[in-house]
C-alpha positions as CSV (number, residue, x, y, z in Angstrom):
1,M,-0.6,87.3,-27.5
2,I,-4.0,85.9,-28.7
3,S,-6.2,88.2,-30.7
4,A,-9.8,88.5,-29.6
5,T,-10.9,88.8,-33.4
6,P,-11.9,85.5,-35.1
7,A,-9.5,84.3,-37.9
8,K,-10.6,84.8,-41.3
9,K,-11.3,81.8,-43.6
10,P,-8.6,81.6,-46.2
11,T,-9.6,82.4,-49.7
12,A,-8.0,81.9,-53.1
13,H,-6.2,85.2,-52.8
14,S,-5.2,85.1,-49.2
15,P,-2.2,83.2,-47.7
16,R,-3.0,80.0,-45.8
17,V,-0.3,80.7,-43.2
18,S,-0.1,83.9,-41.2
19,R,3.3,85.7,-41.3
20,S,4.0,85.1,-37.6
21,R,3.6,81.3,-38.2
22,S,5.7,81.1,-41.4
23,R,9.0,80.5,-39.6
24,P,11.7,78.7,-41.4
25,D,11.8,76.0,-38.7
26,L,8.1,75.4,-39.1
27,I,8.3,75.3,-42.8
28,K,11.0,72.8,-42.7
29,R,9.0,70.6,-40.3
30,G,5.9,70.8,-42.5
31,Q,8.0,69.8,-45.5
32,G,9.3,66.7,-43.7
33,R,5.7,65.7,-42.6
34,Y,4.5,66.2,-46.1
35,M,7.2,63.8,-47.4
36,I,6.2,61.2,-44.9
37,Y,2.4,61.4,-44.8
38,C,1.3,63.1,-48.1
39,Y,3.9,62.6,-50.8
40,P,3.2,58.9,-51.5
41,C,-0.4,59.6,-52.7
42,H,-0.4,63.3,-53.5
43,G,3.0,63.6,-55.2
44,A,5.7,66.2,-55.0
45,L,3.3,69.0,-56.4
46,G,0.3,68.0,-54.5
47,D,-1.5,67.1,-57.7
48,G,-2.7,63.6,-56.7
49,N,-0.1,61.8,-59.0
50,G,2.0,60.0,-56.3
51,I,3.6,56.7,-56.5
52,T,0.2,55.0,-55.2
53,K,-1.4,55.8,-58.5
54,S,0.8,53.2,-60.3
55,Y,-0.4,50.6,-57.8
56,G,-3.9,51.0,-58.6
57,M,-5.2,53.8,-56.5
58,L,-7.8,55.4,-58.6
59,V,-8.5,58.7,-57.1
60,T,-6.2,60.9,-54.9
61,P,-7.5,64.5,-54.6
62,S,-5.3,67.4,-55.7
63,Y,-4.4,70.0,-53.1
64,H,-4.9,72.5,-55.8
65,D,-8.7,71.8,-55.9
66,D,-10.6,74.8,-54.4
67,R,-12.6,72.4,-52.2
68,I,-9.4,71.4,-50.6
69,R,-7.7,74.8,-50.6
70,N,-10.6,76.4,-48.8
71,M,-10.8,73.9,-45.8
72,P,-10.1,75.4,-42.5
73,E,-6.6,74.9,-41.1
74,G,-6.1,71.4,-39.7
75,E,-9.1,69.9,-41.3
76,I,-7.2,67.9,-43.9
77,S,-5.2,66.2,-41.1
78,T,-8.4,65.1,-39.3
79,R,-10.2,63.9,-42.5
80,S,-7.4,61.8,-44.0
81,P,-6.8,58.3,-42.4
82,T,-3.1,58.5,-43.3
83,A,-2.5,62.2,-42.3
84,R,-1.8,61.8,-38.7
85,T,0.8,64.4,-38.1
86,R,0.4,65.1,-34.4
């Protein structure tokens, strides 16, 4: 059932994924997508220290940056040219 109340924007203290959506199958799928689309640039920890840095890529944002953490859900995959997970 869809709620009539608008979703709250995530903050540094709130979880990004609601409890109803954090199912093990979705977590596993997301991990797989991260390894394919994000890991090469952002690294295993999401800190921007992936393998591409050793090939000369100068700046890869860290997912730990508040600017990125506070983006609305789905915004990262629409902004990054390599993050086409749909």
